[in-house]
N, CA, C and O atoms as a GROMACS GRO file, in nm:
protein
  628
    1MET      N    1  15.358   6.593   5.912
    1MET     CA    2  15.479   6.598   5.972
    1MET      C    3  15.491   6.693   6.108
    1MET      O    4  15.444   6.806   6.098
    2GLY      N    5  15.545   6.658   6.219
    2GLY     CA    6  15.576   6.733   6.325
    2GLY      C    7  15.749   6.740   6.349
    2GLY      O    8  15.839   6.669   6.304
    3VAL      N    9  15.750   6.831   6.419
    3VAL     CA   10  15.899   6.876   6.475
    3VAL      C   11  15.894   6.791   6.594
    3VAL      O   12  15.805   6.772   6.676
    4ASP      N   13  16.034   6.738   6.582
    4ASP     CA   14  16.048   6.634   6.770
    4ASP      C   15  16.193   6.720   6.808
    4ASP      O   16  16.278   6.750   6.724
    5LEU      N   17  16.198   6.747   6.931
    5LEU     CA   18  16.286   6.797   7.023
    5LEU      C   19  16.362   6.676   7.126
    5LEU      O   20  16.319   6.609   7.220
    6ARG      N   21  16.466   6.685   7.073
    6ARG     CA   22  16.589   6.610   7.195
    6ARG      C   23  16.662   6.716   7.243
    6ARG      O   24  16.726   6.787   7.165
    7LEU      N   25  16.659   6.744   7.393
    7LEU     CA   26  16.748   6.812   7.454
    7LEU      C   27  16.885   6.729   7.539
    7LEU      O   28  16.874   6.624   7.603
    8LEU      N   29  17.005   6.807   7.519
    8LEU     CA   30  17.125   6.754   7.519
    8LEU      C   31  17.153   6.856   7.594
    8LEU      O   32  17.169   6.973   7.558
    9PRO      N   33  17.163   6.784   7.756
    9PRO     CA   34  17.236   6.911   7.896
    9PRO      C   35  17.407   6.832   7.856
    9PRO      O   36  17.452   6.718   7.843
   10VAL      N   37  17.455   6.964   7.851
   10VAL     CA   38  17.586   6.927   7.802
   10VAL      C   39  17.725   6.942   7.934
   10VAL      O   40  17.766   7.033   8.006
   11ASP      N   41  17.759   6.810   7.913
   11ASP     CA   42  17.844   6.748   8.044
   11ASP      C   43  17.987   6.809   8.057
   11ASP      O   44  18.054   6.810   8.159
   12GLY      N   45  18.022   6.862   7.932
   12GLY     CA   46  18.150   6.946   7.983
   12GLY      C   47  18.186   7.070   7.864
   12GLY      O   48  18.218   7.055   7.745
   13ASP      N   49  18.166   7.213   7.957
   13ASP     CA   50  18.206   7.275   7.902
   13ASP      C   51  18.320   7.369   7.983
   13ASP      O   52  18.318   7.419   8.096
   14HIS      N   53  18.435   7.373   7.859
   14HIS     CA   54  18.580   7.450   7.923
   14HIS      C   55  18.570   7.486   7.836
   14HIS      O   56  18.587   7.407   7.743
   15GLY      N   57  18.531   7.652   7.801
   15GLY     CA   58  18.596   7.743   7.734
   15GLY      C   59  18.562   7.720   7.606
   15GLY      O   60  18.632   7.788   7.530
   16GLY      N   61  18.456   7.628   7.531
   16GLY     CA   62  18.439   7.604   7.416
   16GLY      C   63  18.499   7.510   7.358
   16GLY      O   64  18.463   7.445   7.260
   17HIS      N   65  18.656   7.497   7.460
   17HIS     CA   66  18.724   7.373   7.375
   17HIS      C   67  18.667   7.275   7.409
   17HIS      O   68  18.726   7.217   7.318
   18LEU      N   69  18.592   7.177   7.465
   18LEU     CA   70  18.550   7.055   7.500
   18LEU      C   71  18.394   7.105   7.559
   18LEU      O   72  18.356   7.166   7.659
   19PHE      N   73  18.327   7.045   7.442
   19PHE     CA   74  18.190   7.080   7.423
   19PHE      C   75  18.128   6.957   7.411
   19PHE      O   76  18.144   6.910   7.298
   20PHE      N   77  18.047   6.869   7.506
   20PHE     CA   78  18.013   6.750   7.478
   20PHE      C   79  17.867   6.704   7.561
   20PHE      O   80  17.835   6.754   7.669
   21SER      N   81  17.810   6.630   7.510
   21SER     CA   82  17.654   6.559   7.576
   21SER      C   83  17.671   6.420   7.619
   21SER      O   84  17.754   6.368   7.545
   22HIS      N   85  17.640   6.359   7.685
   22HIS     CA   86  17.635   6.209   7.682
   22HIS      C   87  17.475   6.192   7.700
   22HIS      O   88  17.453   6.086   7.641
   23MET      N   89  17.347   6.242   7.754
   23MET     CA   90  17.255   6.266   7.768
   23MET      C   91  17.165   6.290   7.664
   23MET      O   92  17.188   6.386   7.589
   24ILE      N   93  17.080   6.229   7.648
   24ILE     CA   94  16.953   6.251   7.552
   24ILE      C   95  16.850   6.265   7.596
   24ILE      O   96  16.830   6.158   7.652
   25ILE      N   97  16.738   6.347   7.617
   25ILE     CA   98  16.629   6.357   7.640
   25ILE      C   99  16.521   6.419   7.590
   25ILE      O  100  16.482   6.534   7.608
   26SER      N  101  16.454   6.288   7.493
   26SER     CA  102  16.368   6.295   7.400
   26SER      C  103  16.185   6.342   7.464
   26SER      O  104  16.108   6.278   7.535
   27LEU      N  105  16.172   6.472   7.400
   27LEU     CA  106  16.002   6.527   7.437
   27LEU      C  107  15.915   6.444   7.372
   27LEU      O  108  15.940   6.416   7.255
   28ASP      N  109  15.801   6.392   7.434
   28ASP     CA  110  15.688   6.356   7.343
   28ASP      C  111  15.680   6.517   7.266
   28ASP      O  112  15.736   6.625   7.283
   29ARG      N  113  15.596   6.472   7.190
   29ARG     CA  114  15.554   6.602   7.045
   29ARG      C  115  15.425   6.618   7.087
   29ARG      O  116  15.342   6.528   7.074
   30ASN      N  117  15.397   6.742   7.146
   30ASN     CA  118  15.275   6.818   7.244
   30ASN      C  119  15.310   6.952   7.267
   30ASN      O  120  15.427   6.977   7.238
   31ALA      N  121  15.261   7.021   7.299
   31ALA     CA  122  15.245   7.155   7.369
   31ALA      C  123  15.337   7.222   7.399
   31ALA      O  124  15.350   7.344   7.388
   32ILE      N  125  15.442   7.105   7.461
   32ILE     CA  126  15.560   7.182   7.552
   32ILE      C  127  15.682   7.188   7.444
   32ILE      O  128  15.787   7.227   7.496
   33ILE      N  129  15.690   7.157   7.301
   33ILE     CA  130  15.716   7.172   7.151
   33ILE      C  131  15.705   7.320   7.165
   33ILE      O  132  15.801   7.388   7.202
   34GLY      N  133  15.598   7.365   7.139
   34GLY     CA  134  15.592   7.505   7.096
   34GLY      C  135  15.660   7.609   7.258
   34GLY      O  136  15.739   7.704   7.258
   35ALA      N  137  15.616   7.566   7.334
   35ALA     CA  138  15.699   7.639   7.448
   35ALA      C  139  15.803   7.644   7.454
   35ALA      O  140  15.847   7.759   7.455
   36VAL      N  141  15.884   7.554   7.459
   36VAL     CA  142  16.058   7.566   7.438
   36VAL      C  143  16.085   7.633   7.316
   36VAL      O  144  16.178   7.713   7.307
   37ARG      N  145  16.001   7.601   7.211
   37ARG     CA  146  16.022   7.680   7.076
   37ARG      C  147  16.043   7.852   7.128
   37ARG      O  148  16.144   7.918   7.106
   38GLU      N  149  15.945   7.890   7.186
   38GLU     CA  150  15.965   8.077   7.224
   38GLU      C  151  16.042   8.044   7.308
   38GLU      O  152  16.143   8.103   7.269
   39VAL      N  153  16.085   7.961   7.449
   39VAL     CA  154  16.182   8.006   7.492
   39VAL      C  155  16.342   8.036   7.425
   39VAL      O  156  16.428   8.114   7.465
   40ALA      N  157  16.344   7.927   7.289
   40ALA     CA  158  16.475   7.947   7.211
   40ALA      C  159  16.459   8.075   7.120
   40ALA      O  160  16.557   8.142   7.088
   41GLU      N  161  16.305   8.112   7.073
   41GLU     CA  162  16.324   8.245   7.030
   41GLU      C  163  16.408   8.353   7.116
   41GLU      O  164  16.491   8.431   7.069
   42LYS      N  165  16.373   8.344   7.241
   42LYS     CA  166  16.418   8.519   7.320
   42LYS      C  167  16.565   8.478   7.422
   42LYS      O  168  16.618   8.558   7.499
   43HIS      N  169  16.615   8.321   7.398
   43HIS     CA  170  16.740   8.284   7.486
   43HIS      C  171  16.839   8.201   7.368
   43HIS      O  172  16.960   8.183   7.379
   44ALA      N  173  16.779   8.170   7.290
   44ALA     CA  174  16.887   8.049   7.281
   44ALA      C  175  17.001   8.115   7.197
   44ALA      O  176  16.972   8.220   7.140
   45LYS      N  177  17.142   8.060   7.182
   45LYS     CA  178  17.242   8.108   7.126
   45LYS      C  179  17.320   7.956   7.060
   45LYS      O  180  17.297   7.838   7.086
   46GLU      N  181  17.403   8.009   6.983
   46GLU     CA  182  17.472   7.929   6.861
   46GLU      C  183  17.553   7.876   6.950
   46GLU      O  184  17.610   7.953   7.028
   47ILE      N  185  17.582   7.705   6.958
   47ILE     CA  186  17.689   7.643   7.010
   47ILE      C  187  17.803   7.683   6.964
   47ILE      O  188  17.819   7.689   6.842
   48PRO      N  189  17.916   7.722   7.062
   48PRO     CA  190  18.056   7.806   7.094
   48PRO      C  191  18.169   7.694   6.969
   48PRO      O  192  18.256   7.736   6.893
   49SER      N  193  18.126   7.552   6.988
   49SER     CA  194  18.241   7.492   6.907
   49SER      C  195  18.155   7.352   6.900
   49SER      O  196  18.071   7.318   6.984
   50PRO      N  197  18.204   7.254   6.749
   50PRO     CA  198  18.114   7.121   6.752
   50PRO      C  199  18.107   7.059   6.887
   50PRO      O  200  18.202   7.045   6.964
   51LEU      N  201  17.959   7.015   6.910
   51LEU     CA  202  17.922   6.923   7.017
   51LEU      C  203  17.927   6.771   6.987
   51LEU      O  204  17.859   6.707   6.906
   52SER      N  205  18.008   6.735   7.056
   52SER     CA  206  18.062   6.600   7.064
   52SER      C  207  17.929   6.509   7.163
   52SER      O  208  17.913   6.512   7.285
   53CYS      N  209  17.865   6.448   7.078
   53CYS     CA  210  17.716   6.367   7.137
   53CYS      C  211  17.700   6.224   7.041
   53CYS      O  212  17.792   6.196   6.965
   54TYR      N  213  17.591   6.146   7.050
   54TYR     CA  214  17.528   6.073   7.048
   54TYR      C  215  17.457   6.086   6.882
   54TYR      O  216  17.450   5.996   6.798
   55VAL      N  217  17.414   6.211   6.873
   55VAL     CA  218  17.354   6.204   6.780
   55VAL      C  219  17.382   6.266   6.635
   55VAL      O  220  17.304   6.300   6.546
   56ALA      N  221  17.551   6.270   6.646
   56ALA     CA  222  17.609   6.330   6.516
   56ALA      C  223  17.571   6.243   6.430
   56ALA      O  224  17.522   6.136   6.466
   57HIS      N  225  17.590   6.283   6.278
   57HIS     CA  226  17.550   6.239   6.152
   57HIS      C  227  17.676   6.176   6.128
   57HIS      O  228  17.792   6.218   6.121
   58GLN      N  229  17.600   6.021   6.112
   58GLN     CA  230  17.756   6.005   6.056
   58GLN      C  231  17.683   5.950   5.877
   58GLN      O  232  17.577   5.996   5.834
   59GLU      N  233  17.770   5.846   5.798
   59GLU     CA  234  17.770   5.844   5.700
   59GLU      C  235  17.644   5.711   5.702
   59GLU      O  236  17.549   5.698   5.625
   60ASP      N  237  17.682   5.632   5.804
   60ASP     CA  238  17.579   5.507   5.800
   60ASP      C  239  17.433   5.578   5.933
   60ASP      O  240  17.353   5.493   5.971
   61GLY      N  241  17.422   5.664   5.965
   61GLY     CA  242  17.332   5.718   6.053
   61GLY      C  243  17.344   5.765   6.139
   61GLY      O  244  17.448   5.831   6.132
   62GLU      N  245  17.275   5.781   6.273
   62GLU     CA  246  17.350   5.863   6.395
   62GLU      C  247  17.460   5.782   6.449
   62GLU      O  248  17.480   5.662   6.428
   63GLY      N  249  17.518   5.851   6.509
   63GLY     CA  250  17.672   5.812   6.638
   63GLY      C  251  17.746   5.867   6.696
   63GLY      O  252  17.777   5.974   6.645
   64TYR      N  253  17.794   5.843   6.785
   64TYR     CA  254  17.941   5.933   6.818
   64TYR      C  255  17.992   6.016   6.736
   64TYR      O  256  18.025   5.966   6.628
   65GLY      N  257  18.021   6.175   6.756
   65GLY     CA  258  18.098   6.207   6.649
   65GLY      C  259  18.053   6.385   6.720
   65GLY      O  260  18.007   6.406   6.833
   66HIS      N  261  18.081   6.476   6.627
   66HIS     CA  262  18.070   6.582   6.626
   66HIS      C  263  17.946   6.662   6.547
   66HIS      O  264  17.942   6.650   6.425
   67ALA      N  265  17.886   6.709   6.587
   67ALA     CA  266  17.782   6.792   6.516
   67ALA      C  267  17.752   6.960   6.571
   67ALA      O  268  17.768   7.023   6.675
   68THR      N  269  17.697   6.987   6.429
   68THR     CA  270  17.720   7.166   6.428
   68THR      C  271  17.592   7.217   6.396
   68THR      O  272  17.556   7.334   6.407
   69GLU      N  273  17.510   7.099   6.345
   69GLU     CA  274  17.372   7.107   6.273
   69GLU      C  275  17.292   7.019   6.307
   69GLU      O  276  17.334   6.903   6.304
   70ASP      N  277  17.182   7.040   6.343
   70ASP     CA  278  17.043   6.943   6.298
   70ASP      C  279  17.030   6.911   6.177
   70ASP      O  280  17.086   6.960   6.079
   71PRO      N  281  16.952   6.825   6.181
   71PRO     CA  282  16.938   6.737   6.067
   71PRO      C  283  16.873   6.829   5.954
   71PRO      O  284  16.917   6.818   5.840
   72TYR      N  285  16.774   6.918   5.982
   72TYR     CA  286  16.761   7.046   5.905
   72TYR      C  287  16.854   7.140   5.852
   72TYR      O  288  16.819   7.221   5.766
   73GLY      N  289  16.981   7.135   5.902
   73GLY     CA  290  17.066   7.164   5.848
   73GLY      C  291  17.113   7.359   5.932
   73GLY      O  292  17.185   7.454   5.902
   74ASP      N  293  17.018   7.321   6.042
   74ASP     CA  294  17.022   7.488   6.111
   74ASP      C  295  17.134   7.453   6.194
   74ASP      O  296  17.168   7.336   6.212
   75PRO      N  297  17.203   7.569   6.254
   75PRO     CA  298  17.322   7.550   6.367
   75PRO      C  299  17.225   7.514   6.474
   75PRO      O  300  17.104   7.535   6.489
   76LEU      N  301  17.338   7.438   6.560
   76LEU     CA  302  17.310   7.385   6.691
   76LEU      C  303  17.258   7.529   6.796
   76LEU      O  304  17.311   7.638   6.775
   77THR      N  305  17.194   7.520   6.861
   77THR     CA  306  17.165   7.629   6.991
   77THR      C  307  17.154   7.582   7.121
   77THR      O  308  17.100   7.476   7.154
   78PHE      N  309  17.194   7.643   7.177
   78PHE     CA  310  17.153   7.565   7.328
   78PHE      C  311  17.101   7.723   7.408
   78PHE      O  312  17.123   7.840   7.375
   79VAL      N  313  17.021   7.662   7.529
   79VAL     CA  314  16.970   7.744   7.648
   79VAL      C  315  17.015   7.709   7.749
   79VAL      O  316  17.076   7.602   7.761
   80LEU      N  317  16.986   7.827   7.882
   80LEU     CA  318  17.049   7.759   7.984
   80LEU      C  319  16.956   7.671   8.047
   80LEU      O  320  16.846   7.670   7.991
   81ALA      N  321  16.969   7.576   8.173
   81ALA     CA  322  16.862   7.510   8.173
   81ALA      C  323  16.756   7.629   8.328
   81ALA      O  324  16.643   7.604   8.369
   82LYS      N  325  16.810   7.700   8.355
   82LYS     CA  326  16.729   7.827   8.424
   82LYS      C  327  16.617   7.892   8.302
   82LYS      O  328  16.502   7.925   8.334
   83HIS      N  329  16.650   7.901   8.213
   83HIS     CA  330  16.551   7.904   8.081
   83HIS      C  331  16.429   7.863   8.102
   83HIS      O  332  16.330   7.933   8.121
   84LEU      N  333  16.443   7.670   8.097
   84LEU     CA  334  16.336   7.583   8.040
   84LEU      C  335  16.288   7.587   8.211
   84LEU      O  336  16.168   7.566   8.222
   85LYS      N  337  16.325   7.598   8.279
   85LYS     CA  338  16.315   7.555   8.428
   85LYS      C  339  16.137   7.602   8.450
   85LYS      O  340  16.059   7.516   8.492
   86PRO      N  341  16.085   7.749   8.416
   86PRO     CA  342  15.969   7.815   8.450
   86PRO      C  343  15.888   7.746   8.353
   86PRO      O  344  15.775   7.793   8.354
   87LEU      N  345  15.904   7.641   8.258
   87LEU     CA  346  15.782   7.552   8.173
   87LEU      C  347  15.752   7.432   8.266
   87LEU      O  348  15.666   7.351   8.232
   88ALA      N  349  15.828   7.417   8.398
   88ALA     CA  350  15.791   7.269   8.446
   88ALA      C  351  15.654   7.271   8.486
   88ALA      O  352  15.608   7.157   8.482
   89PRO      N  353  15.542   7.388   8.538
   89PRO     CA  354  15.398   7.379   8.618
   89PRO      C  355  15.350   7.318   8.466
   89PRO      O  356  15.300   7.206   8.454
   90LEU      N  357  15.372   7.396   8.368
   90LEU     CA  358  15.288   7.309   8.266
   90LEU      C  359  15.284   7.173   8.227
   90LEU      O  360  15.192   7.132   8.156
   91VAL      N  361  15.383   7.092   8.271
   91VAL     CA  362  15.391   6.995   8.292
   91VAL      C  363  15.319   6.905   8.415
   91VAL      O  364  15.274   6.791   8.406
   92GLY      N  365  15.323   6.978   8.514
   92GLY     CA  366  15.247   6.964   8.627
   92GLY      C  367  15.382   6.963   8.790
   92GLY      O  368  15.354   6.960   8.910
   93LEU      N  369  15.450   6.966   8.756
   93LEU     CA  370  15.559   6.987   8.830
   93LEU      C  371  15.570   7.150   8.906
   93LEU      O  372  15.559   7.260   8.851
   94ILE      N  373  15.590   7.123   9.024
   94ILE     CA  374  15.660   7.249   9.095
   94ILE      C  375  15.665   7.203   9.200
   94ILE      O  376  15.611   7.099   9.237
   95TYR      N  377  15.779   7.328   9.306
   95TYR     CA  378  15.862   7.315   9.372
   95TYR      C  379  15.701   7.311   9.475
   95TYR      O  380  15.585   7.349   9.459
   96GLU      N  381  15.781   7.240   9.581
   96GLU     CA  382  15.673   7.238   9.705
   96GLU      C  383  15.618   7.344   9.798
   96GLU      O  384  15.522   7.339   9.874
   97ASP      N  385  15.711   7.453   9.770
   97ASP     CA  386  15.697   7.603   9.857
   97ASP      C  387  15.584   7.693   9.743
   97ASP      O  388  15.490   7.773   9.756
   98GLY      N  389  15.667   7.616   9.615
   98GLY     CA  390  15.555   7.743   9.513
   98GLY      C  391  15.650   7.853   9.458
   98GLY      O  392  15.637   7.946   9.378
   99SER      N  393  15.769   7.793   9.550
   99SER     CA  394  15.879   7.955   9.452
   99SER      C  395  15.877   7.942   9.317
   99SER      O  396  15.833   8.022   9.233
  100GLY      N  397  15.936   7.820   9.300
  100GLY     CA  398  16.011   7.855   9.158
  100GLY      C  399  16.150   7.810   9.150
  100GLY      O  400  16.216   7.777   9.051
  101LYS      N  401  16.188   7.817   9.311
  101LYS     CA  402  16.321   7.844   9.293
  101LYS      C  403  16.416   7.723   9.382
  101LYS      O  404  16.411   7.696   9.502
  102ARG      N  405  16.483   7.677   9.298
  102ARG     CA  406  16.581   7.587   9.407
  102ARG      C  407  16.650   7.596   9.504
  102ARG      O  408  16.754   7.659   9.488
  103PRO      N  409  16.621   7.537   9.641
  103PRO     CA  410  16.720   7.543   9.748
  103PRO      C  411  16.850   7.506   9.706
  103PRO      O  412  16.884   7.428   9.617
  104THR      N  413  16.925   7.582   9.793
  104THR     CA  414  17.070   7.536   9.790
  104THR      C  415  17.113   7.538   9.922
  104THR      O  416  17.045   7.589  10.011
  105ALA      N  417  17.267   7.464   9.948
  105ALA     CA  418  17.277   7.416  10.055
  105ALA      C  419  17.319   7.562  10.163
  105ALA      O  420  17.373   7.540  10.271
  106TRP      N  421  17.298   7.666  10.132
  106TRP     CA  422  17.310   7.797  10.179
  106TRP      C  423  17.176   7.855  10.236
  106TRP      O  424  17.182   7.952  10.311
  107ASP      N  425  17.053   7.799  10.202
  107ASP     CA  426  16.902   7.827  10.216
  107ASP      C  427  16.874   7.730  10.342
  107ASP      O  428  16.764   7.744  10.396
  108VAL      N  429  16.967   7.630  10.398
  108VAL     CA  430  16.916   7.524  10.497
  108VAL      C  431  16.962   7.625  10.654
  108VAL      O  432  17.071   7.678  10.678
  109VAL      N  433  16.854   7.626  10.727
  109VAL     CA  434  16.911   7.699  10.885
  109VAL      C  435  16.897   7.579  10.983
  109VAL      O  436  16.805   7.498  10.997
  110GLY      N  437  16.960   7.586  11.017
  110GLY     CA  438  16.994   7.497  11.137
  110GLY      C  439  17.033   7.337  11.130
  110GLY      O  440  17.035   7.296  11.014
  111GLU      N  441  17.062   7.249  11.220
  111GLU     CA  442  17.142   7.150  11.188
  111GLU      C  443  17.053   7.061  11.083
  111GLU      O  444  16.931   7.071  11.068
  112MET      N  445  17.145   6.970  11.014
  112MET     CA  446  17.104   6.905  10.950
  112MET      C  447  17.101   6.789  11.001
  112MET      O  448  17.209   6.765  11.055
  113ASP      N  449  16.975   6.644  11.016
  113ASP     CA  450  17.007   6.540  11.033
  113ASP      C  451  16.941   6.445  10.908
  113ASP      O  452  16.908   6.480  10.794
  114ASP      N  453  16.937   6.351  10.955
  114ASP     CA  454  16.887   6.214  10.833
  114ASP      C  455  16.771   6.218  10.761
  114ASP      O  456  16.745   6.159  10.656
  115LYS      N  457  16.673   6.326  10.855
  115LYS     CA  458  16.475   6.356  10.866
  115LYS      C  459  16.525   6.453  10.762
  115LYS      O  460  16.445   6.447  10.669
  116SER      N  461  16.645   6.561  10.727
  116SER     CA  462  16.639   6.696  10.660
  116SER      C  463  16.615   6.661  10.505
  116SER      O  464  16.660   6.558  10.457
  117PRO      N  465  16.534   6.765  10.423
  117PRO     CA  466  16.540   6.730  10.279
  117PRO      C  467  16.690   6.766  10.259
  117PRO      O  468  16.747   6.833  10.345
  118ARG      N  469  16.752   6.726  10.154
  118ARG     CA  470  16.839   6.692  10.072
  118ARG      C  471  16.863   6.817   9.986
  118ARG      O  472  16.959   6.894   9.982
  119GLY      N  473  16.720   6.814   9.901
  119GLY     CA  474  16.734   6.909   9.770
  119GLY      C  475  16.621   6.932   9.765
  119GLY      O  476  16.562   6.896   9.866
  120PRO      N  477  16.534   6.998   9.661
  120PRO     CA  478  16.441   7.104   9.620
  120PRO      C  479  16.325   6.935   9.569
  120PRO      O  480  16.335   6.846   9.486
  121THR      N  481  16.211   6.978   9.696
  121THR     CA  482  16.094   6.862   9.687
  121THR      C  483  15.966   6.944   9.538
  121THR      O  484  15.940   7.058   9.500
  122ILE      N  485  15.923   6.814   9.501
  122ILE     CA  486  15.844   6.871   9.405
  122ILE      C  487  15.710   6.841   9.419
  122ILE      O  488  15.679   6.746   9.492
  123GLN      N  489  15.649   6.886   9.378
  123GLN     CA  490  15.464   6.860   9.408
  123GLN      C  491  15.484   6.788   9.258
  123GLN      O  492  15.582   6.802   9.186
  124LEU      N  493  15.337   6.686   9.226
  124LEU     CA  494  15.312   6.687   9.124
  124LEU      C  495  15.168   6.740   9.100
  124LEU      O  496  15.073   6.722   9.175
  125LYS      N  497  15.167   6.787   9.021
  125LYS     CA  498  15.022   6.884   9.005
  125LYS      C  499  14.889   6.862   8.849
  125LYS      O  500  14.920   6.953   8.772
  126THR      N  501  14.843   6.831   8.825
  126THR     CA  502  14.811   6.852   8.696
  126THR      C  503  14.852   6.919   8.587
  126THR      O  504  14.846   7.042   8.579
  127PRO      N  505  14.890   6.853   8.507
  127PRO     CA  506  14.948   6.908   8.361
  127PRO      C  507  14.838   7.021   8.290
  127PRO      O  508  14.718   6.997   8.272
  128LYS      N  509  14.897   7.128   8.260
  128LYS     CA  510  14.837   7.219   8.154
  128LYS      C  511  14.738   7.135   8.064
  128LYS      O  512  14.778   7.039   7.999
  129ASP      N  513  14.595   7.180   8.064
  129ASP     CA  514  14.547   7.078   7.875
  129ASP      C  515  14.651   7.092   7.767
  129ASP      O  516  14.689   7.201   7.725
  130GLY      N  517  14.711   6.927   7.706
  130GLY     CA  518  14.788   6.992   7.599
  130GLY      C  519  14.940   6.938   7.654
  130GLY      O  520  15.016   6.893   7.568
  131TYR      N  521  14.976   6.941   7.764
  131TYR     CA  522  15.070   6.934   7.838
  131TYR      C  523  15.134   6.783   7.946
  131TYR      O  524  15.230   6.766   8.020
  132GLN      N  525  15.000   6.688   7.891
  132GLN     CA  526  15.013   6.540   7.960
  132GLN      C  527  15.078   6.462   7.907
  132GLN      O  528  15.034   6.388   7.819
  133SER      N  529  15.202   6.461   7.950
  133SER     CA  530  15.252   6.337   7.891
  133SER      C  531  15.395   6.279   8.046
  133SER      O  532  15.469   6.360   8.102
  134ARG      N  533  15.392   6.167   8.066
  134ARG     CA  534  15.479   6.142   8.148
  134ARG      C  535  15.631   6.129   8.162
  134ARG      O  536  15.705   6.112   8.259
  135LEU      N  537  15.654   6.146   7.991
  135LEU     CA  538  15.760   6.120   7.942
  135LEU      C  539  15.864   6.278   7.983
  135LEU      O  540  15.974   6.291   8.038
  136ASN      N  541  15.766   6.375   7.928
  136ASN     CA  542  15.792   6.503   7.925
  136ASN      C  543  15.777   6.568   8.115
  136ASN      O  544  15.810   6.679   8.157
  137ARG      N  545  15.725   6.470   8.182
  137ARG     CA  546  15.722   6.513   8.307
  137ARG      C  547  15.844   6.462   8.377
  137ARG      O  548  15.884   6.528   8.473
  138ALA      N  549  15.915   6.341   8.337
  138ALA     CA  550  16.044   6.338   8.396
  138ALA      C  551  16.138   6.428   8.329
  138ALA      O  552  16.216   6.491   8.400
  139ALA      N  553  16.142   6.444   8.187
  139ALA     CA  554  16.234   6.557   8.174
  139ALA      C  555  16.269   6.628   8.230
  139ALA      O  556  16.384   6.648   8.269
  140PHE      N  557  16.132   6.710   8.255
  140PHE     CA  558  16.180   6.835   8.312
  140PHE      C  559  16.184   6.803   8.493
  140PHE      O  560  16.177   6.903   8.564
  141ALA      N  561  16.191   6.717   8.536
  141ALA     CA  562  16.237   6.658   8.687
  141ALA      C  563  16.365   6.701   8.654
  141ALA      O  564  16.409   6.815   8.673
  142TYR      N  565  16.434   6.593   8.595
  142TYR     CA  566  16.565   6.632   8.552
  142TYR      C  567  16.608   6.757   8.515
  142TYR      O  568  16.728   6.761   8.539
  143ILE      N  569  16.574   6.853   8.473
  143ILE     CA  570  16.579   6.991   8.424
  143ILE      C  571  16.579   7.027   8.579
  143ILE      O  572  16.685   7.040   8.640
  144LEU      N  573  16.464   7.042   8.635
  144LEU     CA  574  16.470   7.133   8.766
  144LEU      C  575  16.588   7.066   8.882
  144LEU      O  576  16.614   7.126   8.986
  145ALA      N  577  16.634   6.973   8.858
  145ALA     CA  578  16.771   6.889   8.908
  145ALA      C  579  16.888   6.975   8.851
  145ALA      O  580  16.990   6.978   8.920
  146LEU      N  581  16.889   7.032   8.758
  146LEU     CA  582  17.017   7.110   8.720
  146LEU      C  583  17.083   7.218   8.813
  146LEU      O  584  17.033   7.283   8.905
  147PRO      N  585  17.162   7.218   8.780
  147PRO     CA  586  17.194   7.412   8.828
  147PRO      C  587  17.133   7.495   8.723
  147PRO      O  588  17.146   7.458   8.606
  148ASP      N  589  17.073   7.595   8.748
  148ASP     CA  590  17.088   7.696   8.668
  148ASP      C  591  17.121   7.712   8.548
  148ASP      O  592  17.046   7.725   8.451
  149ASP      N  593  17.314   7.712   8.555
  149ASP     CA  594  17.381   7.761   8.451
  149ASP      C  595  17.459   7.674   8.347
  149ASP      O  596  17.557   7.701   8.278
  150VAL      N  597  17.362   7.528   8.361
  150VAL     CA  598  17.384   7.428   8.278
  150VAL      C  599  17.310   7.444   8.148
  150VAL      O  600  17.189   7.460   8.137
  151LYS      N  601  17.415   7.436   8.032
  151LYS     CA  602  17.407   7.463   7.899
  151LYS      C  603  17.281   7.308   7.856
  151LYS      O  604  17.293   7.190   7.890
  152ILE      N  605  17.155   7.382   7.761
  152ILE     CA  606  17.127   7.261   7.684
  152ILE      C  607  17.067   7.248   7.530
  152ILE      O  608  16.968   7.291   7.472
  153VAL      N  609  17.135   7.198   7.510
  153VAL     CA  610  17.136   7.204   7.343
  153VAL      C  611  17.042   7.135   7.299
  153VAL      O  612  17.033   7.013   7.318
  154LEU      N  613  16.935   7.225   7.214
  154LEU     CA  614  16.875   7.204   7.145
  154LEU      C  615  16.821   7.126   7.001
  154LEU      O  616  16.804   7.184   6.894
  155TYR      N  617  16.805   7.018   7.022
  155TYR     CA  618  16.826   6.948   6.915
  155TYR      C  619  16.705   6.899   6.845
  155TYR      O  620  16.640   6.798   6.871
  156TRP      N  621  16.678   7.017   6.724
  156TRP     CA  622  16.561   6.982   6.663
  156TRP      C  623  16.573   6.895   6.519
  156TRP      O  624  16.659   6.909   6.432
  157HIS      N  625  16.442   6.786   6.523
  157HIS     CA  626  16.466   6.654   6.433
  157HIS      C  627  16.335   6.647   6.348
  157HIS      O  628  16.319   6.557   6.266
   0.00000   0.00000   0.00000
């Protein structure tokens, strides 16, 4: 039996009073699970209030509700998007300029026209051995597009 991981980006976070996620990003079970676990060991914090999400446990299975712990009985934790972004090269994603930083509107110099890039350009590279997965690559493309301070709840199951 292995451990699976779902990432739940937090949509609403207003001082701990409104804490919810409507997105579920499942990761394939490969080496990325261990890499995320290492990030969690360094940066994870417990959620400040119950998480309203679809994976809450109900009497008849999963569904919308409030969750405070995973199926193993451990408290739900979160990391920031900026903590997961450095893992993207493992699955074969890098920013075009190789910087690892997401350009912002403040980084754009000169006039913008219809041919100007509107956001970070990502290149596909060969994933590191053990990290090959289309699903994980798509998950990390999503994470790269998030602002650095978005909380991502780690739902181990």
